[in-house]
N, C-alpha and C positions, 0 to 999 in steps of 0.2 A: 387329469390330476396326477401328480407325481407319486410314486410309491413312497411309503413311509417306513421308517425304522424306529426302534425304541432306543433311547439314550437315557442314562441315569445321572443325576447329580445328588447333592445332599438332601434335596427335598423330594426325591423320588423319580419316577420314570416320566419321560416326555416323548411324544411322537415328533420326529424330525424328518424332513424330506430326505429321501435316500440319495439324492444327487448333489448334496452339499457337504462341505467339510466341517462346518460348525456342528456343535453338539447341544446339549440340553440347555445350558444357561443362555446361549444365544437365542434359542427358540423361545424361551420364556420372555426374553426381552422383546422379541418380535411380537409376541402376543400382547405384551403389556404396553408397548410404546408404538402407537399408530397415530401419531399426531400430525405428520407432515410427509411430504415427498423428499424432504431434505435428509441427508445422511451425515454421519460423522465424517469430517473432511478427509479426502483421499491423502493429501500430504501428511496429515496427522497419523493416519493408519500406516503409511510407509515409514514414518518415524518410529511408531510403536514396533513395527516389525524389526527395524534395525536395533532398537533397544533390546528386544528379545535375543537377537543374535549376539549382541555384546554381552548380555547377561549370561548366555550359555557359555560363551568363551571364558568369562570371568569365573563362573562357577566350576568350569572344568579345570582352569588353572589352580583354583583353590582346593581341588580334590573333592569337591562336593557333588559333582555331577560326572557320571561315567563319560569318558572321552568319546566313545562311540555314540552315546546318546546325544552328547553336545553337537557332534558332527551331523547327526541326523536332523537335529533341530535347525541347524544352520542351513542344511540343504533344503529342508522344508520351507524355510523362509524365502530362499531363492525361488522355489516353486510357487509359493503363495503370492509373490509379487506379479506373477504371470496369470493369476486367476482373474475371472470376471468379477470385479469388486462388488457390483450391485447384487450379485447372486450370493457371494460368500461372506461379504461384510455388509449386511443389510440393515444395521441398527439405525433407528431414527435418531436424528440429532437431539431431539428432546427426550432425554432418557435420565437415568440416575445421574445426579449432579456431579459425582466424582468421575464419571466416565467408566465405571466398573463394567458396564455391559459391553462397551467396545473393547476394553482390555481383555475381558473373558472371551469375547468373540475372536480376537486375535490369538489368544492362548489356545482356544479350541481348534481353530483351523490349523495352526502349527502342529498341535499335538496329533491331529488326525493324519496329516501328511507325514510327520516324522514316524508315526507308528507304522505306516505303510513302508517307509524306507527302511526302518530298523527291523521290521517284522517282529516287533515286540511292543508292549503297551507303553506309550509315552503319555503321562498325565498332564493335563493343562495347568493344574495348580502346583502339584508337587515338583514338576520338572521344568515346564516352560516358564512358570511364574516364580521360580525359586529365587529367594532373596529380594522379592519385589512385592509391591502392593499397587493397586490402581491409584492409590493416593499419592504415590511418588512418580510412577511411570507416566501417568497422563499429564501432569504438569510438565514433566521433562519432554514429552513428545510435543507439547505446545511450543516450548522453547526451540527445540530442534527444527520442527517444521517451519516455524516463523523465520528463523535465521536462514535456513536453506532457501526459502522463497525470496527473502530480501536479497541475498547474494546472487541467486540464480536468475531472478526475474526483475525485481524492482530496480536495483542499482544499475544494471545495464540499460534499462529503459530510461531512467533519469539521465544517464550519461549520454545516450543518443540524442535526447531532447536538448540537453545542455550544450553539447557540441554544435548542434545545428543553430541554436540561438547565438552562440559565440561567433560562428561564421557570419550570420546575418548582421549581427551588431557591428562587426568590422566592415562588412560590405556597405552598410548604410550609415557609416559613422559621420558622414557629412550631408546626409539628407535631412534637411531642416523641416520641422512641422510645428504647428501650434501646440503648445502645452495646454493642459486643462486642469483647473482646480475647481471643485464644486460643479463639475460638468460645464464650466464657463471658460471662455478663452483666457489663456494666461500667457506668460512669456514663452518664447520659442525654446524648443529642445530639438535634439536630433532623434531620428527614428532609431539610430544605433544606441543612444542613451536609454531609450525606452526598452529596447530588446535586452540591453545589458542589465537593466534592473530586474527584468523577469529571470534572467539567467542567475543573477545573484540570489534572488529569492529561492530558486531551485537549489542552489548550492547550500544555502542556510538550512532549508528543509531537510535535505539529505544528511547534513552534518548532525542535526538533532536526532534523526532516526538512527544514525550510526552510533551516536553516543549512548542511546538507550539500548541498542543492540548488545553492548558489552555486558549488561546485566543478565541477558538471556543466555550467555555462555555458561552460567552457573546452573548445574543440573542437580535436582534434589534426589537423584538416585541413591539408594541405600537408606532413605528415610523410612521406608515401609509405611506402616499404618498411621503413625502420628508424628513422624519425624525423629523418633528415637533410635530407629534401626533395629527393632526387635526382629528376630528370625533372619538376620542378614549378617554375613561375615563383615567385620570392620574394614577389610581390604577390598570388598566387592566394588564399591562405588568408583574408586580410583581405577581399578582394572577395567571396568565397563566404560568409563570415560576415555581411557587410553585407546580402547578398541574403537569407540565412536570417532575419536580424533583421526585414526587411521582411515576410517571410511570417508570422512568429510574434509579432512585437512582444515578443520575449524577447531580452535583451542578450547574444547569442552573441558570443564573442570567440575569435580565433585564439590557441591556447595558445602561450605563450612557448617552452615546451619540449614539443613534440608527443610526443617519445619517452616522456615520463613517463606519458602516458595510453594508450600503446600497450604498453609493457613491463610496466606494473603496473596493477592494478585496485583500489588501495587506496580510491579515491574511490567506486567502486560498492559495495565492501564496506561502507564507512561508510554509504552510503544503505541498504543491506540491514539494517544494524544499527539505523538510525533507524526503518525500517519495522517491524523486530522490536519496537522499543520501543512503537510504537503497538499492535501485536498484543498485547503483554503488558498494556497498559492496557485494551484491549477484553476480554481474557480475565478480568482482575480484575473489571471491571464485570459481565460475563456471569455469573461465578460468584457474586458478591454477589446478583445478581438471582435466581439459582436458589435460593439459600438463603432469601432474603426471601420468595419465592413458595411455598416448600415447605409442603405441607399436602394437602388443606384442613383436616385435623383434627389430625394428629400432627406437623405441622411448625411453622415459625416463623409462617406466616400473616400476615406483615407487609404484603404487597402482593398484589394479584390481577392477574396479567398477562392480557392479552387472550387468550381462548380461540380458537385458530386452527384446530385439527383434533383429532379423537379421538386419545387418547394411547396406547391399548392395543388389541391385537387380541383380548384375552380379558377385560379388566376394563372393564365398561361404565361410562361416565361419567368415566373417567380423562382428565385433560387435562395435558399436559406443557409445560414451558417450552422450546418447540422452537427459537425464534429464538436465545436465549442459548446453547443447545446447539450450534446450527449455527455461531454466531460463535466459540464455543470451539474448534471443529474448524478453522475458518478461521485462528484464531490459531496453532494447532498447526502448520498447513501453512506459514504465513509464517515461524514460528520455524525450521522445517525448511529453508525456502528460504534463510534466512540462513546456515545451516550449509553448504548446498550451495555458496553463493557464497564462503564462507570457503575451501573446498577449491579452488574454481575460481580465486579471486584469487591463490592461491599458485602457480598454474601459469603464472606469467610467467617463461618460460625465456629468459634473456638479453634480446633486444629485442622480444619479443612474448608476450602472453598467448595461450594456445591453448585457452581454454574460453569464448570470447566469446559464441557462440550460447546457451550454457547460462546465462550471466550475464544476457543480455538476457531470456531466457524467465522466469527466476526473479524478476528485478526487476519486470518488467511484470505477471507473474502476481500477485505480492504486492500491487501497487498496485490491480489490478482486484479482488482478493478483499477487501481492506480497504475499498475504496470501497463494495462491496455490503454488507459487514458494517455499516458506519456507517449506510447508508441503511436497512437492515432494522431496526436498533436505533431509528432515528428514527421510522420509519413504522409498525412493527409491535410495538414494545415501549413506547416513551415517548409515542406519540401519544395513547393512552388510559390512561395510567399512573394506577392507582388504589391509594392506600394504604388499608389496613384500619384506620382511625383508632380505632375502638372497641377492637379487639384490641390495638393499640399501647398505648392508655391502660391497659387492664386489666393487660397484662403489666408495664408500668412500675410500676404501683401495688404489684405483688407483688415487685418487685426489691429484694432485701436489700442490694444494693450502694449503695442510696441512703443508707445509714448513713454512708458516707464523708463526707457533708456535715457530720456531727456531730463529726468529728475535732477541729476547732479549738475546739469548744465543750465537749465532754465528755471528749476524749482518745481516742486510738486504741483502747485496751483496752476502754473502755466501748462505743465504736462497734462494735467487733468482736463484743462480747457481744450487742448489740442485733441486729446482722445475723444472727448464728447463731440466735438465738431466732426471729427473723422467718422465717427459712428453715425451721427445724425445725417451728414451730407453724403455718406457712402463714398468717401474719398480716402486716399491713403494718408497715413500719418505724415509721410514725407511732404505731400502736397500742402497739408494744413500747416505744418511746421515752417515751411517756406514763407507762408503768409503771416504767421503769428510771431516769428522771431527774425532776428537779423543774421542768423547763421546761413552760410552759403550751402549750396546743394551738395558739393563734394564732402563737406564736413558732416552734414546731416546723413548722407548715405553711409558714411563710415560709422557714425554713432548708431544708426538704425539697422546696420547689416545683421540679418537674422542669424547667420552662422556665428558671427562674433558674439551675439547675445546668448546663443546656445552654448558657446565655449568661450566665456569671457577670460578664462585664465589658461 
């Protein structure tokens, strides 16, 4: 059992472990919120720490906070980032809906560290939280941590996958295969065209995310309790945002109407929806890959994915498309996260949304999962992507739908007759067309050339 010390807050005294930097309010939150093993997300805590640093700088510039104390707070924040987070930032994710407990946890840790540095009392509310409220800094930390994770993790991962797909699309631009609609054989396409479609889906998904990201550059700092800015200098928000800009090189701006980003979470819901769009794209690609890889005897056998591990505990030699399956589950999780944020976003009662910690968790979790999904697709699926060209060619030659190319020459009815005979007799469209029409073989081969059909223009 660790030794205990006595800490005080406005409700009285509390026993706190002697080996932690948090104080009374954090301990009360630990006692009250024991719902899960999940914690307020680390990227959000880091963003909160940086907000506190920017706030100390702004308040010092405004002459509201002693410069020595401001410096001690900033030094404390540097030290706080090196702490064992699970020990010193232990608040359960499922806490007060404003995130007040996590805000006070951060305030208290900084205050304790700063007091040691300054050798004088630094108060978590009066000094560290000066000009702030949980109601404006927690929404702001969600914006900051989300944008940081997008720029630092997700966008590079999408780019890596996008670049690899672009390379493969070019490499297989003339590799012809059977197209499919309704899971049934259709007209020929190239494997390059299929890969290019996936690439463009990724481009579109990222563009939607980047568009929504712009709304998160607006920070509700300075709004304090209800968005009106009570107990905050009117110049505080701009100065704090300027300092955060210097930290991140991201154009953070003080929101013209802070209340908008405190009472509603339409913007985070829009981000969750954009992330869901990327998840749906990855799910489509993953499922296409699973179908194309199916076999090795009774499936489509169009591609051979890299064998990564044994696929069965009972069937020797079986190998499964494990990465596409994992990515499909990630997509399902992200889609579910968007549903959770939909419910959370409508919990903006009057001047405050009261599901902010949950929104932070689901947004950041989605970004993290999608990042890993893109990286896995790049490194473990498309790095050694191998089409079964011989099988693609053989399947294409037997495709009765090639008769579609004869529509404009012999008419739909005759083309249909040729297609049905080819399918029934297991012969090529070319062989049946030679019997059913007066067209010579050279002309028929030109009309039925799969590459020409895949690239008619």
